[in-house]
N, C-alpha and C positions, 0 to 999 in steps of 0.2 A: 454222537457230537463232532462236526469236523472240529478245525481250530481255533475256529470264533466263537465256540459253544453252540452253533446250530443244530439242531437234530437232522439228520438226513439217513436215507435209506438207499441199498444197492441189489441189483437184481441180477442173476445169472441162471447157467445151468447146474444139475447135477448130474455127474457120471452114473452110470450105473453100478451095481456090485462089481469089482474090478477081477473077481476070481478067475482063476487058471483053470481052463477046461470046461467053462461055462458057455460055448458057442452053442449060439442058438437056432435050431431049422436049419442047419448046415451053414449056417453063416458066422461071422466072424466074431471072436471073442469080444467080451467087453473091454478087456485089456487093453486092446489093440488102439480104442480110442484116448487111452491114456500117454497121449505124446504132445510136444511142445506144438507141433502143427495144430493140433486141436484147439489148444488154449489160445493161441494167437489168432486161429480161425474164430472162435465165438466173439474174441475182443473186438475183432476189426469187421467181423459180418454182422453181428447183434450187438456190439457196444456193449456185453457184458462187463461189470465191473467185480464180478466174483463168481468163483468156480468150486464145486466142491468133489472130492474124490472120494468116495465109499469104498473104503477098506473093509472089503468082508472079513470077520474074525475067525470064529471057528468052523464055518460052514467049509464045503468041500472045495478045494482048492485057495481056501483062504489063508490069511497071514500065520494062522497057529501053524495049519499045514505046511506053508510054502513062504516062510517069511521073507527069504530073499526075492521072489517074483514080487512080492506085495510091494516091497520097498523101492523096487526098481519102478514100478508104476506109479508110487507115491510120490518119489523124488522127482520124477520127468513132470509131473502136473504140478508140483509146487514150486520146483523151481522155475518153469516158463511162466507160472502166474508172476512170482516175484519180478521175473526180467519184462512182463506186461504191464506190471503196475497196478494189477488185480489182487482181489482178497483172495485166499484159498482157503478152504476148510478141509481138515484132516477130519474124517469122520469114521471113528471106529463102531464098522456097521455091522450090529448084533442085537437081535433079541434076548439074549440071554448073558448080559455082560456081569452079572453077579456070580456066573457060573464059571467065569475065567477072570478072575480079578487080576491074579498074577500075570497072566498072559498082558491084558490090559494096563497095568502099571508099566511093565517091561517094554511095552509098545510106545506110549507115550512118555518116557524115560527118553527112550531113542528119539522120539520126535523133536521133543524140546532142547535135546542137547544139539540136535542139528541146526535148528530154526527158531530158538532165543534170538531177541534182537532183530528178527523180519518182522515188522509189524502186519506184515500182510497175512500173516497164518492164523488161523484160528483153530482152536481142538475141540471137537465134537466127540465128548467122551461115551456118549450112549446114544446110538440111534433111534432106537423104539423100545424101549420097555413094555413086555406084554402085560395085559391086564393083573395077572397073579403076583407080578413084582409092587408091592405096595410103596408109597412114597417114603415113608419115615422109617420104615424098618429094613428096607432092603436096598433102594435107590439113594437115597441121601448118605448112607453110609460108604455105599460103593463110589460115590460121586466123591465125597472128602476125601478118601484114600489115593483116589485118582490126580484131584487137584494138587494134593500136596506133593505129588511127585512132581506134577507139572512145576510148579510154583519153585519148587528148591533148583530149577532150571533156568524157567521165565517168569519172572515175576509180574510182566504186564500184558500179555498177549489174552486176547477173550477166550473165554473158556465156556462153552454151549454144553448145559446138563440136561439132557433125556429126562421125559415125564412119563407116567405111568400110563398104561392102555392106548400103546402106540405112540406117545408123546402127545397125546391129547388132553389130558389131565392137567393142564396149567395151573387151573383155580385149587387145586390140593397143593400143588407144590406152594403156591403163594399163601397159604396159610402156615407155612411152617419152611421158610427160604433158608438156604445156605448163608450165612452171615459171616461178615470180616473180609470179604471179598468183594472189591467194586467192579472189578471185570468179570462179572459171571453174567450169563443170560441163560433162558428157558427156554427149552425146544417145543415149539408148535409145528405139526402135522396136521396136513388136510389134505383130502380129495374132493374135489369139487363136486363130483357126479354120486358121491354118499355125503359128505359131512355139509351141512348148513349153516342156519341160523343159530341153531342150540351150541354147537361148537363157536362159532365167535361170540356167543354171550358169555362162555366160558372164559377165550382170551379178555373180554371187557373187563371182567371181573378180577382176573389175574392182574391186568395193567392198573386197574382203579385201586389195588393194593400195592402198586408199585413195583409189580414184577418185569423184570426187562425180557421181551421175547425175541425169539428168532426163529424163522420159518425156513429152515435147514432144509425142509424137501416139501414139494406139493405138487398135486397133479390136478390134469384137467379132467380127468376121467374116474371110473370109480377105484374104491381102494384097494380093489384087488389088482390095478394096473393096466386094465383091459376096457373096450367098450370105447363109445365115440366120446369124444369131448363134448363137455356140457359147458357151453360157452355163455351162457346166462348167468348161470352160477359162478363161473370162475370170472366173470366180469364183477359180480358182488365181492367177492372175495379182494378181487383186486381194488376196489375201491376202499374196503375195510384196511387193507395193507398201508394204502395210501394214506389215510386218515392218521391211522397210528404210527407210520413213518417204520415199518417194518421190512428189515431185509429179508432176502428170499430165494431159494433155488427151485427150480422147477425139476421134475423127475419126468425122464431122462434122457441123457443125453447118450444114446445107442440106436442100435439099429434092429432090434428084437422086434420079432414079428407081434407086437401086441400096440394096446390104445395109447399107453403112456410115451412109446417112443418119439421122439423129436424126428429122426431120421429112418427114411424107408428101408426095407432090410438089405442087406449089405452095401451100403453107402460107404464108401472108402473113408478111413479114420486119417484124412489129409486137411480138413477144416478149409475147405475149398466147394460149398456147398452151394448151389442156387437154389431159387424156390422148388424147382421140381425134386428135389432130394428132401423136403420136407413132408411129413406124415399131416394130417388135420391138426392132430395135435401141435407140431411143430410149427406148424404157421401160424396157429393162433399164441402159443407161449413166447417163439422167437420175436414175435411183434411185440408182445407187452416186455421182454427184456430191452429191446431196442427202445421203445417210447420211455423206459422208467427215468 
């Protein structure tokens, strides 16, 4: 809701995993795109109103292994987003959050202590739980502990909770939501080349049950992040997001040589990109962001 109580949604890109040492095919490390010029560029060129910082957790080169590198990337993006008047999702990018709950608690305590009082900041506490992570017995208790950590420092900002099966089982979360906090939403992820009407039906069911959703990650390609963009199915998804007024971030603002990347390989991380710098996916998705 805006200040007048009118529902609205925002659109922008998600950065790739920040991880140090993840240069692809001899190209740039994804962390190179975590800078103020990139944030300013997506605001100016694509009229993005949100950006997502995907902070890899336990994986190689991630926060647990190298916290200060990750922190420098996170704060570069979040501080720039605040300066640009954009929302910034700070995402604990993991598929195994329950295995590292102490690290998640310490991470979000640090984030909330720095950014409490900045309404631009959105906390995404678990990117994509795997199918084996059951909502009621695994994800919900994990979420309760992390939410309590954030709320002890930041009482108001939005927190987004991942759902099981790579953040697709929003219908199961709707059967047993977390109560008592009005500033929670739940994660819905999709890739248009793989996920179609059946997943939209699950989302409709969750919404009908009153569950607030946010699409913190979606792709125009297959769920493995590769292949050609499925334009027709992407546009069906966009119609659904507009109808439901769901905010969203497209995967991914990076130059890795794969179908999901917005930028062509080795594109400089300077936020000064013309049409020739965009992949097929980039042309489609940045046009969607610009027109949102």
